[in-house]
C-alpha positions as CSV (number, residue, x, y, z in Angstrom):
1,X,141.1,84.0,190.0
2,X,142.7,84.1,186.6
3,X,142.6,87.3,184.5
4,X,140.0,87.5,181.7
5,X,141.7,87.5,178.3
6,X,139.9,89.3,175.4
7,X,139.7,87.0,172.4
8,X,138.6,87.7,168.7
9,X,135.3,85.8,169.2
10,X,134.4,88.2,172.0
11,X,134.9,91.2,169.6
12,X,132.3,89.7,167.1
13,X,129.8,89.3,169.9
14,X,130.2,92.9,171.0
15,X,129.9,94.2,167.4
16,X,126.7,92.2,166.8
17,X,125.2,93.5,170.0
18,X,126.0,97.1,169.1
19,X,124.4,96.7,165.6
20,X,121.2,95.3,167.1
21,X,121.1,98.1,169.6
22,X,121.4,100.7,166.8
23,X,118.6,99.1,164.8
24,X,116.3,99.3,167.8
25,X,117.2,102.9,168.4
26,X,116.5,103.8,164.7
27,X,113.0,102.1,164.9
28,X,112.1,104.0,168.0
29,X,113.2,107.3,166.4
30,X,111.2,106.7,163.2
31,X,108.0,105.7,165.0
32,X,105.5,103.0,163.9
33,X,105.8,101.7,160.3
34,X,102.3,102.9,159.4
35,X,103.3,106.6,160.0
36,X,104.9,108.7,157.2
37,X,108.5,109.6,157.8
38,X,109.7,113.1,157.3
39,X,111.9,112.1,154.3
40,X,108.9,110.4,152.6
41,X,106.8,113.5,153.2
42,X,109.3,115.8,151.6
43,X,109.7,113.4,148.6
44,X,105.9,113.4,148.1
45,X,105.8,117.2,148.2
46,X,108.4,117.3,145.4
47,X,106.5,114.8,143.3
48,X,103.0,116.3,143.8
49,X,101.7,118.7,141.2
50,X,99.7,121.6,142.6
51,X,96.0,121.5,141.6
52,X,95.3,125.2,141.9
53,X,97.6,127.9,140.6
54,X,101.4,128.1,140.8
55,X,103.8,126.3,138.6
56,X,104.3,122.6,137.8
57,X,107.7,120.7,138.0
58,X,108.6,122.1,134.6
59,X,107.9,125.7,135.6
60,X,104.7,125.9,133.4
61,X,101.6,127.6,134.6
62,X,99.1,125.2,136.3
63,X,95.4,125.4,135.6
64,X,93.4,126.8,138.5
65,X,90.4,124.8,139.7
66,X,89.5,121.3,140.6
67,X,91.6,119.2,138.3
68,X,93.3,115.8,138.3
69,X,96.8,116.1,137.0
70,X,99.1,113.7,135.2
71,X,102.0,113.5,132.9
72,X,101.4,112.6,129.2
73,X,102.8,112.5,125.7
74,X,101.4,113.9,122.5
75,X,100.5,111.4,119.8
76,X,98.7,111.5,116.4
77,X,95.0,110.7,116.4
78,X,94.8,107.0,116.2
79,X,98.3,106.6,117.5
80,X,101.5,106.2,115.5
81,X,101.6,103.4,112.9
82,X,104.9,101.5,112.5
83,X,104.8,100.7,108.8
84,X,106.5,97.5,107.8
85,X,106.6,95.1,104.9
86,X,105.3,91.5,105.1
87,X,108.4,90.0,103.5
88,X,112.1,90.7,103.9
89,X,114.1,92.2,101.0
90,X,116.5,94.9,99.9
91,X,115.1,98.4,99.8
92,X,115.0,99.6,96.2
93,X,113.3,103.0,96.6
94,X,111.9,105.3,99.3
95,X,109.0,107.1,97.7
96,X,108.3,109.6,100.5
97,X,110.2,111.9,102.9
98,X,109.5,113.0,106.4
99,X,106.8,115.6,106.5
100,X,104.9,114.4,103.5
101,X,101.2,113.8,103.9
102,X,99.9,110.7,102.1
103,X,96.5,109.3,101.4
104,X,95.4,105.7,101.9
105,X,96.9,103.4,99.4
106,X,99.8,105.7,98.4
107,X,103.0,103.8,97.7
108,X,105.7,104.4,100.4
109,X,108.6,102.0,99.9
110,X,109.6,99.5,97.1
111,X,111.7,96.4,97.7
112,X,113.7,94.8,94.9
113,X,111.4,92.9,92.6
114,X,113.4,91.7,89.5
115,X,112.7,88.0,90.0
116,X,109.0,88.6,90.8
117,X,108.4,90.8,87.7
118,X,110.0,88.1,85.5
119,X,107.7,85.5,87.0
120,X,104.7,87.7,86.4
121,X,105.6,88.1,82.7
122,X,105.9,84.4,82.3
123,X,102.6,83.8,84.0
124,X,100.9,86.3,81.8
125,X,102.3,84.6,78.7
126,X,100.9,81.3,79.9
127,X,97.5,82.9,80.3
128,X,97.5,84.1,76.8
129,X,98.4,80.7,75.4
130,X,95.7,79.0,77.5
131,X,93.1,81.5,76.4
132,X,93.9,80.9,72.7
133,X,93.7,77.1,73.2
134,X,90.4,77.5,75.0
135,X,89.0,79.7,72.3
136,X,90.0,77.3,69.6
137,X,88.5,74.3,71.3
138,X,85.3,76.0,72.3
139,X,84.6,77.5,68.9
140,X,85.6,74.5,66.9
141,X,87.2,74.7,63.4
142,X,86.9,77.8,61.2
143,X,84.5,77.7,58.3
144,X,87.4,77.3,55.8
145,X,88.7,74.3,57.8
146,X,85.3,72.7,57.8
147,X,84.9,73.2,54.1
148,X,88.3,71.6,53.5
149,X,87.4,68.6,55.6
150,X,84.1,68.2,53.7
151,X,85.9,68.4,50.3
152,X,88.5,65.9,51.5
153,X,85.7,63.5,52.5
154,X,83.9,63.9,49.2
155,X,87.1,63.3,47.3
156,X,87.9,60.2,49.3
157,X,84.4,58.8,48.7
158,X,84.8,59.4,44.9
159,X,88.1,57.5,44.9
160,X,86.5,54.7,46.8
161,X,83.6,54.5,44.4
162,X,86.0,54.5,41.4
163,X,88.0,51.7,42.9
164,X,84.8,49.7,43.6
165,X,83.6,50.1,40.0
166,X,87.0,49.0,38.7
167,X,86.9,45.9,40.9
168,X,83.4,45.0,39.7
169,X,84.4,45.2,36.0
170,X,87.6,43.1,36.6
171,X,85.5,40.5,38.4
172,X,83.2,40.3,35.4
173,X,86.1,39.9,33.0
174,X,87.7,37.3,35.2
175,X,84.8,35.0,34.6
176,X,85.6,35.0,30.9
177,X,89.3,34.5,31.5
178,X,90.3,38.0,30.4
179,X,91.9,39.0,33.8
180,X,94.7,37.4,35.7
181,X,94.2,36.4,39.3
182,X,97.0,38.7,40.4
183,X,95.5,41.8,38.8
184,X,92.2,41.0,40.4
185,X,93.7,40.8,43.9
186,X,95.4,44.2,43.4
187,X,92.0,45.7,42.4
188,X,90.4,44.2,45.5
189,X,93.1,45.6,47.8
190,X,92.9,49.0,46.2
191,X,89.1,49.1,46.5
192,X,89.3,48.1,50.2
193,X,92.0,50.7,51.0
194,X,90.1,53.5,49.3
195,X,86.9,52.6,51.1
196,X,88.7,52.8,54.5
197,X,90.1,56.2,53.6
198,X,86.7,57.4,52.6
199,X,85.2,56.2,55.9
200,X,87.9,58.0,57.9
201,X,87.4,61.2,55.9
202,X,83.7,61.0,56.4
203,X,84.3,60.7,60.2
204,X,86.4,63.8,60.2
205,X,83.7,65.6,58.3
206,X,81.1,64.6,60.9
207,X,83.4,65.7,63.7
208,X,84.0,69.1,62.1
209,X,80.3,69.7,61.7
210,X,79.5,68.6,65.2
211,X,82.2,70.7,66.9
212,X,84.6,70.0,69.8
213,X,83.8,67.4,72.5
214,X,82.6,68.6,75.9
215,X,85.6,66.8,77.5
216,X,88.0,68.8,75.4
217,X,86.3,72.1,76.2
218,X,86.4,71.3,80.0
219,X,90.0,70.4,79.9
220,X,90.9,73.6,78.0
221,X,88.9,75.7,80.5
222,X,90.7,74.0,83.4
223,X,94.1,74.8,81.9
224,X,93.0,78.4,81.4
225,X,91.9,78.8,85.1
226,X,95.1,77.2,86.3
227,X,97.2,79.7,84.3
228,X,95.1,82.6,85.6
229,X,95.6,81.4,89.2
230,X,99.4,81.3,88.7
231,X,99.2,84.8,87.2
232,X,97.3,86.1,90.2
233,X,99.8,84.4,92.6
234,X,102.7,86.1,90.8
235,X,101.0,89.4,91.0
236,X,100.4,89.0,94.7
237,X,104.0,88.2,95.3
238,X,105.0,91.3,93.4
239,X,102.5,93.5,95.2
240,X,103.9,92.5,98.6
241,X,107.2,94.2,97.6
242,X,105.5,97.6,97.5
243,X,104.5,99.0,100.9
244,X,101.4,101.2,100.8
245,X,99.8,103.6,103.3
246,X,96.9,101.9,105.1
247,X,95.5,105.3,106.2
248,X,95.9,109.0,105.6
249,X,98.7,110.6,107.6
250,X,102.0,112.4,107.8
251,X,105.4,110.6,107.5
252,X,106.8,111.2,110.9
253,X,110.1,109.3,110.5
254,X,111.8,107.3,107.8
255,X,114.0,104.6,109.3
256,X,115.0,102.7,106.2
257,X,117.5,103.7,103.5
258,X,117.7,102.6,99.8
259,X,120.1,99.7,99.5
260,X,119.7,98.4,103.0
261,X,118.4,94.9,103.6
262,X,115.1,95.0,105.5
263,X,114.2,92.3,108.0
264,X,110.6,91.9,109.2
265,X,111.9,91.2,112.7
266,X,113.8,94.5,112.9
267,X,112.8,98.1,112.9
268,X,109.8,99.3,110.8
269,X,110.4,101.0,107.4
270,X,108.8,104.2,108.6
271,X,106.4,105.7,111.1
272,X,103.1,107.3,110.0
273,X,100.5,109.2,111.9
274,X,97.4,111.4,111.3
275,X,98.6,114.7,112.6
276,X,95.6,116.7,111.4
277,X,94.3,116.2,114.9
278,X,96.6,115.5,117.9
279,X,95.7,114.0,121.2
280,X,97.5,113.4,124.6
281,X,97.8,110.1,126.4
282,X,97.8,110.9,130.1
283,X,99.0,108.8,133.0
284,X,96.4,109.2,135.8
285,X,97.3,107.9,139.2
286,X,95.2,105.0,140.4
287,X,94.0,107.1,143.4
288,X,92.4,109.6,141.0
289,X,90.7,107.3,138.4
290,X,87.3,107.7,140.0
291,X,87.4,111.4,139.4
292,X,87.8,111.1,135.6
293,X,85.0,110.7,133.1
294,X,84.5,110.8,129.3
295,X,83.8,114.2,127.9
296,X,85.4,116.0,130.9
297,X,87.2,119.2,129.9
298,X,91.0,119.2,130.1
299,X,93.9,121.6,129.8
300,X,97.4,120.6,128.6
301,X,100.6,122.5,129.2
302,X,104.1,121.9,127.7
303,X,107.5,123.0,128.9
304,X,108.4,124.4,125.5
305,X,105.3,126.6,125.5
306,X,104.9,127.6,129.2
307,X,102.5,130.5,128.6
308,X,100.1,128.5,126.3
309,X,97.2,126.3,127.4
310,X,95.9,123.7,125.0
311,X,92.2,122.9,125.6
312,X,90.7,119.5,125.0
313,X,88.3,116.9,126.3
314,X,88.5,113.3,127.5
315,X,87.5,111.0,124.7
316,X,88.7,107.6,126.0
317,X,89.5,106.0,129.3
318,X,91.6,102.9,129.6
319,X,90.1,99.6,130.8
320,X,93.2,98.3,132.6
321,X,95.7,99.7,135.1
322,X,99.3,99.6,134.0
323,X,102.7,101.1,134.5
324,X,103.7,104.6,133.7
325,X,104.2,105.5,130.1
326,X,105.8,108.9,130.6
327,X,108.9,109.4,132.7
328,X,110.1,112.8,133.9
329,X,113.7,113.9,134.6
330,X,113.0,114.0,138.3
331,X,115.5,111.6,140.0
332,X,113.0,111.1,142.9
333,X,110.2,110.0,140.6
334,X,108.5,106.7,141.6
335,X,108.2,104.2,138.9
336,X,106.2,101.5,140.7
337,X,102.9,103.4,140.9
338,X,100.0,102.1,138.9
339,X,98.3,104.4,136.3
340,X,95.3,104.4,134.1
341,X,95.6,105.8,130.5
342,X,93.3,108.7,129.7
343,X,93.1,110.0,126.1
344,X,92.5,113.8,125.7
345,X,91.6,115.1,122.2
346,X,93.0,118.6,121.7
347,X,91.0,121.4,120.0
348,X,94.0,123.3,118.7
349,X,97.3,121.4,119.0
350,X,99.6,123.7,117.1
351,X,102.6,123.9,117.7
352,X,102.8,120.6,119.6
353,X,104.5,117.6,117.9
354,X,104.0,113.9,118.4
355,X,106.2,112.5,121.1
356,X,106.4,115.7,123.1
357,X,106.0,115.4,126.9
358,X,103.3,117.4,128.5
359,X,101.3,117.8,131.7
360,X,97.5,117.4,131.6
361,X,94.8,118.6,134.0
362,X,91.4,116.9,133.7
363,X,88.3,118.5,135.4
364,X,86.9,116.5,138.4
365,X,84.0,114.3,137.7
366,X,80.9,115.8,139.3
């Protein structure tokens, strides 16, 4: 019998068999997959917040009693508003500073508007011209102008009558041979011309007395309305370059600076929020959502104020499960759990500030 020679392929087979054997041993040691492992149990203990007494993960005192706990963040009543402009442009002036409280409609930021202001002035001048033209057409001629037209018509008629009388006398003399044919032709032409001028002046007199035509008045009115629309359009373009507050609130952060170019797709100009009343947005684990109800009492604690409890009540419950909004500094925290947002309105929120992380405790639904 020939001696067995160990080859490299044999080494691979042996290594694979040993790996499979190790996996089987590990599965036997851990038990069935539906049983909690010791490591998972310890991790759950670190993440769990005690419901009665003791300290939370931040070292703050935990409210005693039957409560559902969750991490949350302080926010203004109505949430923060990211104030932006509707058009891009260079920032000309910042009219507020952080900490200012503004009322609805207060100007906050102005963008450069040299071109738009010039366009508005031109549009306003056009309106003035169209208004004057409409007034002139709709009112007709002034009394003095009407009198001048009447006098001109009377004068023309007098000249025409004089020329006609002269022609009649010359025609009578021509029968006796006292007037040449050429002189008679000139008299006839002069009489015809004066009569035409008299009829034209009389037409102007009738027009002056009757006033402007309806078509002329409608055309002048249309030009006036068009100029007003252009004026309003220029005003709207100018107004868009001033950003105003849409609600009362405190300026929490100013993100733009004078001279910078603002882009509507970038950061907002500033952040505004109504801090007269603060609220907390809590992340409630999906396993506890049935225990939470509107108007339930709540207690909020913050790491910065460990000995203070902020009272409040649930005013709103989310309608859809989602991911966590608040992340702690615990490296073992799970991020894949589903939560439901619960809004707690605080009775006295001082000295909490928007954006501060807190822990909330909501009384069980009875």
